[in-house]
C-alpha positions as CSV (number, residue, x, y, z in Angstrom):
1,M,-3.1,12.9,-0.8
2,G,-1.2,16.3,-1.5
3,Y,0.5,18.2,1.0
4,P,2.9,21.1,1.2
5,Q,6.5,20.3,0.1
6,E,9.5,21.2,2.2
7,N,12.9,22.2,0.9
8,I,14.6,18.9,1.1
9,T,17.8,20.3,-0.7
10,Q,19.1,21.7,2.5
11,V,21.7,19.8,4.5
12,E,21.3,19.6,8.2
13,K,24.1,18.9,10.8
14,Q,23.0,16.6,13.4
15,K,25.1,14.5,16.0
16,Y,23.8,11.2,17.4
17,S,25.5,9.0,19.9
18,F,24.8,6.1,22.0
19,Q,26.6,5.1,25.2
20,K,26.0,1.9,27.0
21,I,27.3,-0.1,30.1
22,E,26.7,-3.8,29.9
23,V,27.6,-6.9,32.0
24,G,26.8,-10.5,30.9
25,A,26.8,-14.0,32.1
26,S,26.6,-17.3,30.2
27,L,25.6,-20.7,31.3
28,P,26.6,-23.8,29.1
29,L,23.6,-26.2,29.0
30,S,25.7,-28.8,27.0
31,V,28.9,-28.9,24.8
32,R,26.9,-27.2,21.9
33,T,24.4,-25.0,23.7
34,R,24.5,-22.1,26.1
35,V,22.3,-19.4,27.4
36,T,23.6,-15.6,27.8
37,V,21.9,-12.6,29.6
38,K,23.3,-9.2,29.5
39,P,21.6,-6.6,31.4
40,F,22.4,-2.9,30.5
41,L,22.0,1.0,31.1
42,G,22.6,3.5,28.5
43,F,21.6,6.7,27.0
44,T,21.3,8.3,23.6
45,Q,22.4,11.9,22.8
46,Y,21.3,14.1,20.1
47,L,22.4,17.6,18.9
48,D,21.1,19.6,16.1
49,R,23.8,22.0,14.7
50,G,21.5,23.7,12.2
51,L,21.5,23.8,8.3
52,D,24.7,23.6,6.5
53,Q,24.6,27.1,4.9
54,P,27.8,29.1,5.1
55,Q,26.0,32.5,4.8
56,I,23.8,31.6,7.7
57,Q,25.0,31.6,11.1
58,P,24.3,28.1,12.7
59,V,21.8,27.9,15.6
60,F,23.0,25.4,18.1
61,Q,20.0,23.6,19.9
62,P,20.0,22.2,23.3
63,T,21.5,18.6,23.6
64,E,18.7,16.0,24.2
65,Y,19.1,12.9,26.2
66,Q,17.2,9.6,26.6
67,F,18.2,6.9,29.1
68,Y,17.5,3.3,28.7
69,G,17.6,0.3,31.0
70,G,17.1,-3.1,29.7
71,S,18.3,-6.6,29.1
72,K,19.5,-8.9,26.3
73,A,19.0,-12.5,26.2
74,E,20.2,-15.2,23.8
75,V,20.2,-19.0,23.3
76,V,23.1,-20.3,21.0
77,Y,23.3,-23.6,19.5
78,D,26.5,-24.8,17.5
79,N,27.6,-28.1,16.5
80,S,29.4,-27.0,13.4
81,I,33.2,-27.7,12.7
82,T,35.4,-25.7,10.6
83,T,37.2,-27.7,7.5
84,G,38.7,-24.7,5.9
85,M,38.5,-20.9,5.4
86,N,34.9,-20.2,4.9
87,L,34.2,-23.8,4.9
88,M,32.1,-25.4,7.6
89,E,29.8,-28.5,8.2
90,G,27.0,-28.6,10.7
91,T,24.4,-26.3,12.3
92,R,24.4,-23.1,14.0
93,A,21.2,-21.2,15.4
94,K,20.8,-18.2,17.6
95,L,17.5,-17.1,19.2
96,G,17.8,-13.5,20.8
97,M,15.5,-11.2,22.5
98,V,16.3,-7.7,23.8
99,Y,14.2,-4.9,25.6
100,Y,14.9,-1.3,25.9
101,G,13.0,0.5,28.6
102,A,13.0,4.2,28.1
103,L,13.4,5.6,31.6
104,G,10.9,8.6,32.3
105,D,9.2,8.2,28.9
106,N,7.5,4.7,28.3
107,Q,6.2,5.8,24.9
108,K,9.9,5.3,23.6
109,S,10.2,1.9,24.9
110,F,10.8,-1.2,22.5
111,G,11.9,-4.7,22.0
112,Q,13.2,-7.0,19.6
113,V,13.0,-10.9,18.8
114,S,15.2,-12.5,16.3
115,L,16.1,-16.1,15.1
116,D,19.2,-16.8,12.9
117,V,19.7,-20.5,11.6
118,R,22.3,-21.7,9.5
119,R,23.1,-25.3,8.0
120,Y,26.2,-26.3,6.3
121,Q,25.7,-29.6,4.6
122,K,28.6,-31.5,3.0
123,I,28.0,-32.5,-0.7
124,Y,31.1,-34.0,-1.7
125,R,34.6,-33.7,-0.3
126,E,34.9,-30.2,0.8
127,I,31.9,-28.9,-1.4
128,V,29.3,-27.6,0.8
129,F,25.6,-26.4,0.5
130,A,25.0,-23.7,2.9
131,V,21.6,-22.3,4.0
132,R,20.8,-19.5,6.2
133,G,17.4,-18.1,7.5
134,F,17.0,-14.9,9.4
135,A,13.7,-13.6,10.8
136,G,13.1,-10.7,13.3
137,T,10.6,-8.3,14.7
138,F,10.5,-4.9,16.7
139,F,7.7,-4.3,19.0
140,G,6.6,-2.2,21.9
141,N,5.4,1.5,22.2
142,S,8.4,2.7,19.7
143,P,9.3,-0.2,17.1
144,K,12.2,0.4,15.2
145,Y,13.0,-0.8,11.6
146,Y,14.8,-3.4,9.8
147,M,16.5,-2.2,6.4
148,L,16.8,-5.0,4.0
149,G,19.3,-5.0,1.1
150,G,23.1,-5.2,0.4
151,M,25.8,-7.0,1.9
152,D,28.3,-6.5,5.0
153,N,31.3,-4.5,4.4
154,W,30.4,-3.8,0.8
155,F,32.8,-1.4,-1.0
156,G,31.2,1.3,-3.0
157,N,27.8,0.7,-1.3
158,T,24.4,2.6,-2.2
159,I,21.7,3.3,0.0
160,N,18.1,4.1,-0.7
161,Y,17.0,7.2,0.9
162,E,13.5,7.3,-0.9
163,G,10.3,6.6,0.7
164,L,8.0,8.4,3.0
165,Q,8.7,6.1,5.9
166,N,12.3,5.6,5.2
167,P,14.0,5.2,8.7
168,L,17.1,7.0,7.3
169,T,15.5,10.3,6.5
170,N,13.5,12.8,8.7
171,A,12.1,16.5,8.5
172,V,14.7,19.4,8.8
173,G,14.8,20.2,12.6
174,T,13.5,17.0,13.8
175,Y,15.1,14.2,15.7
176,N,15.2,10.7,14.0
177,D,15.0,8.3,16.8
178,N,15.2,5.4,14.2
179,L,18.9,6.0,13.5
180,M,20.3,4.6,16.6
181,F,18.5,1.4,16.8
182,S,17.3,0.3,13.5
183,E,19.3,-2.4,11.7
184,F,20.6,-3.1,8.2
185,T,19.6,-6.7,7.3
186,T,21.8,-8.3,4.9
187,S,22.6,-10.4,2.7
188,L,20.2,-9.6,-0.3
189,R,22.6,-9.1,-3.2
190,G,21.6,-7.1,-6.1
191,F,19.9,-4.4,-4.0
192,D,20.9,-1.2,-2.2
193,Y,20.7,-1.0,1.5
194,A,17.4,-0.1,2.8
195,T,15.6,-1.1,-0.4
196,L,12.8,-2.4,2.0
197,Y,12.1,-1.4,5.4
198,G,9.7,-2.3,8.1
199,N,9.3,-3.4,11.8
200,S,9.7,-7.0,10.6
201,V,12.0,-8.9,8.2
202,A,12.6,-12.3,6.7
203,V,15.5,-13.3,4.5
204,L,16.7,-16.7,3.1
205,N,20.1,-17.3,1.6
206,T,21.5,-20.4,-0.2
207,E,25.0,-21.1,-1.5
208,F,26.8,-23.8,-3.1
209,R,30.5,-23.4,-2.0
210,I,32.9,-25.1,-4.3
211,P,36.6,-25.0,-3.3
212,L,37.6,-26.2,-6.6
213,V,41.4,-26.6,-6.2
214,R,41.1,-28.3,-2.7
215,A,38.3,-30.6,-4.0
216,L,40.6,-31.9,-6.9
217,S,43.9,-31.9,-5.2
218,N,45.1,-34.9,-3.2
219,G,48.2,-33.1,-1.8
220,P,49.1,-29.8,-0.2
221,I,48.6,-26.6,-2.1
222,A,51.4,-24.1,-1.6
223,S,49.6,-20.9,-3.0
224,N,47.4,-19.0,-0.4
225,F,45.3,-17.8,-3.3
226,F,44.6,-21.2,-4.7
227,R,44.1,-22.9,-1.5
228,N,41.3,-20.7,-0.5
229,L,39.9,-20.2,-3.9
230,Q,36.1,-20.9,-3.7
231,F,33.4,-20.6,-6.2
232,T,29.9,-20.0,-5.3
233,A,26.4,-20.1,-6.9
234,F,23.7,-18.3,-4.8
235,Y,20.1,-17.4,-4.3
236,D,18.8,-14.8,-2.0
237,I,15.2,-13.9,-1.2
238,G,13.7,-11.6,1.5
239,T,11.0,-9.2,2.5
240,S,10.4,-6.4,5.2
241,W,7.1,-5.2,6.3
242,T,5.1,-3.5,8.9
243,G,1.8,-4.8,10.0
244,A,0.2,-8.1,8.5
245,L,2.3,-10.6,6.9
246,P,2.9,-9.8,3.3
247,F,1.8,-12.9,1.6
248,D,0.6,-11.0,-1.5
249,S,1.0,-7.5,-3.2
250,K,-2.3,-6.5,-1.2
251,D,-0.3,-6.7,1.9
252,S,2.7,-4.9,0.7
253,V,2.6,-1.1,0.3
254,R,5.5,1.2,-0.4
255,K,4.7,4.7,-0.3
256,R,6.4,7.4,-2.4
257,V,5.9,11.0,-3.5
258,V,5.6,12.4,-7.0
259,P,7.7,14.3,-8.1
260,E,10.4,12.6,-6.5
261,G,13.2,15.1,-5.0
262,G,10.9,18.2,-5.3
263,S,12.2,19.0,-8.8
264,S,9.2,20.4,-10.2
265,G,9.0,23.7,-8.2
266,S,5.4,23.1,-7.2
267,P,4.5,23.7,-3.6
268,F,2.5,20.5,-3.5
269,V,3.4,16.8,-4.2
270,I,1.4,13.6,-4.5
271,E,1.7,10.7,-2.1
272,L,1.1,7.4,-3.8
273,N,0.7,3.8,-2.4
274,D,2.4,1.2,-4.6
275,Y,1.0,-2.2,-4.4
276,L,4.0,-4.7,-5.4
277,N,5.3,-8.0,-5.0
278,P,6.6,-8.0,-1.3
279,W,9.5,-10.4,-2.0
280,L,12.8,-9.4,-3.4
281,Y,15.1,-12.0,-4.5
282,S,18.3,-12.4,-6.6
283,Y,20.6,-15.1,-8.1
284,G,24.1,-15.3,-9.5
285,F,27.6,-16.6,-8.8
286,G,30.7,-15.3,-7.0
287,L,34.3,-16.0,-6.1
288,R,36.2,-15.9,-2.7
289,T,39.7,-16.0,-1.9
290,M,42.6,-14.6,0.1
291,M,43.9,-11.2,-1.5
292,L,46.4,-8.8,0.0
293,G,46.0,-10.4,3.5
294,Y,42.2,-10.1,3.3
295,Y,39.6,-12.7,2.6
296,M,37.6,-11.0,-0.4
297,K,34.4,-11.9,-2.1
298,F,33.2,-11.0,-5.6
299,D,29.6,-11.6,-6.4
300,L,27.6,-11.0,-9.7
301,A,23.9,-10.9,-8.9
302,W,20.8,-10.4,-11.0
303,P,18.1,-8.7,-8.8
304,V,14.3,-9.4,-9.3
305,E,11.8,-6.9,-8.1
306,N,8.3,-7.1,-8.9
307,Y,8.8,-9.9,-11.3
308,K,11.2,-8.0,-13.3
309,V,14.9,-9.0,-13.7
310,R,16.9,-6.2,-13.4
311,D,20.5,-5.4,-14.7
312,P,23.3,-7.4,-13.0
313,R,25.3,-5.9,-10.3
314,V,28.8,-6.5,-8.9
315,H,29.4,-6.8,-5.1
316,V,33.0,-6.5,-3.7
317,T,32.9,-7.3,0.1
318,L,35.2,-8.5,3.0
319,G,34.4,-11.1,5.5
320,F,33.3,-14.7,5.8
321,D,30.0,-16.6,5.5
322,F,27.0,-14.8,4.4
């Protein structure tokens, strides 16, 4: 359908913040399992500072507040053991649930349920096959979004701002209540942050982790670089959706506008529904080690979208595990 196009080239100054007081208690059920409950009280604050145009005096809007009360609960299971830097064996799992009750406006209340399971299987000596599965969904009167793609602590990252329902964008002069609570979901190497987004998400990561020098050496390794050197081969697959489970392209709808960016000068644009393969996946190889006092990861990924293999992308990140 067509509709009047707004001037999306204007830059608007908006300030968002979230303050929270939280207390928690944990109950160990066994050596490997615990239950945690964390009630909280908090509020969001929003201030619109107007358009970023030097020739126009900015008009400051009144500050808006929304108070929330709620609780977070999680069950954690962990029988893993650490055999080296970024080397583990065993199983880790976490089932979590959180509910935000909007005080004075129940239409803004929402909740979230998520499950994260990781298995580290020893193959030979210190060579490990690691698998991680994550699934989550938002629910309630005002469900938020998962934004799928990219990696944690990604240097030179890129973010997708396109799409009519993109939670990172909003019309000029409006409050974007998705910014404070929507979550980036990683790892999906080879793709921008927020390549896909929706109220639910599912992602699977697999890695062969090969500490080649450690696996071949029978003695101590003096070099910090070689002692922690690790080669990986990986495969990532995931999807994010709203509504019915996206088992095929009929259930996966991505909305976009033509022309994108409003470059034609026409007062109208066309809204299109793209029916695409709902699953994004990538494969490749990488290297991890200690450099300059940091554990660094280098990955070369071939992303596959709608059955087409795209050009490979390099990811440089900090941190451990997936």
